[in-house]
N, C-alpha and C positions, 0 to 999 in steps of 0.2 A: 647352191652355195650353203655351207653350213659353218657353224661356229662351235668350237669346242670349249666348254666351260667345265672345269673340274672333272675331265674325263668323259663327259657326256656330250654327244653331238646333237645340236638343235638345228632343224631345218628352218630356213628363212624364206618367206613368200615374197619374192621381189615384185610380184604383180599386185599385191594387196593395196587397195585404195585407189587403183587406177581405173579410170572410166573405160568403157569398151572402145571408145574412139582413141584414147591414149594407148590402149593395148594394140590396136591396129597400127597406129603410127609407130610404135616402138618395135613391133615384131613383123609386120606384114608390108609396110610401106616401102621397104627396100626393093621388093619385087613387084608389088602391085600399086599402081598409081592411085587407085580409088577402090573403096570397098564395094562400090556398085557392081552388081553382076556376079560377085564371087559365090553367092548362095543360090543363084538361079538354078532352078530345077532340082534342088537338093532338099531333102528333109532335114529339119533342124537337128534331129537325133543323129543322123548320119554325119552331118557337118560337125557336130559336137564331138563325136567319137574320133573323127579324123584329126581335128584340132588338138584334142586331148593327147592322142598318140604321137603326133608329129611336131606340134608347135607351141602349145600352151604349157605353162609350168605346173598347172593343177586343174582339177575339174571345174572349179568355180570360174576360173579365167576362161576356160574353153567354152563353158555355157554362156558367159556374158558376151564373149566374142561371137559365138554362133548366133545368138539373139540379135546382136548389133548388125551383123552381116545380113541377116534375114530382114531386118527392119529397113535397111537402106537399099535392098535389092529391087524393090518395086516401088513405083510412085504411090504416094499416100492417097488413099481413097477418101472422098468426102463422106461425111456422115450421111446416113440415109435420110434423115429428117431435112437436112439442107438440100439434098438432091431433089427430094419430093417437092419441096417448096418452090424450087426454081423451075420444075417441069410444068406445073399447072398454076395459073394465077388464082388468087383467092376468090371465092364466090362472093358476089355482092349480096347485101341483105335484101335487096328488092327483087332478086331473081326468083323465078318460079320453081327452081330446083332446090329450094331451101329445105333444110332437114325437117322432116315431119315424123310423127310417131308411126310405128308399123301398124298395118291393119290387123285386126284380130284373126286368129287361126280358126277356121270353121271346124265344127264338131263333125266327127265321122260316124 
């Protein structure tokens, strides 16, 4: 869509200010019930180029949408610190395996 002011045409970005979820709802939800799985097995760059050429009104919208689709494509992983803490119980202070300084390295 463009507006003509004084003989010059100015393009208007209709997607400006929309969240990626809103972009999906406005342009993809007609055919796709959910964003889950749409990015499965695709590189973000490939998905971006496809969206830019076929569905998005500009590059920034295509990138935001491709990033959004990738973020909802797989279940979120727990942080490694949280997972490590749940795998092994904390060592008690009275245990024989308490942290101790290393032994000196022998001379050769």
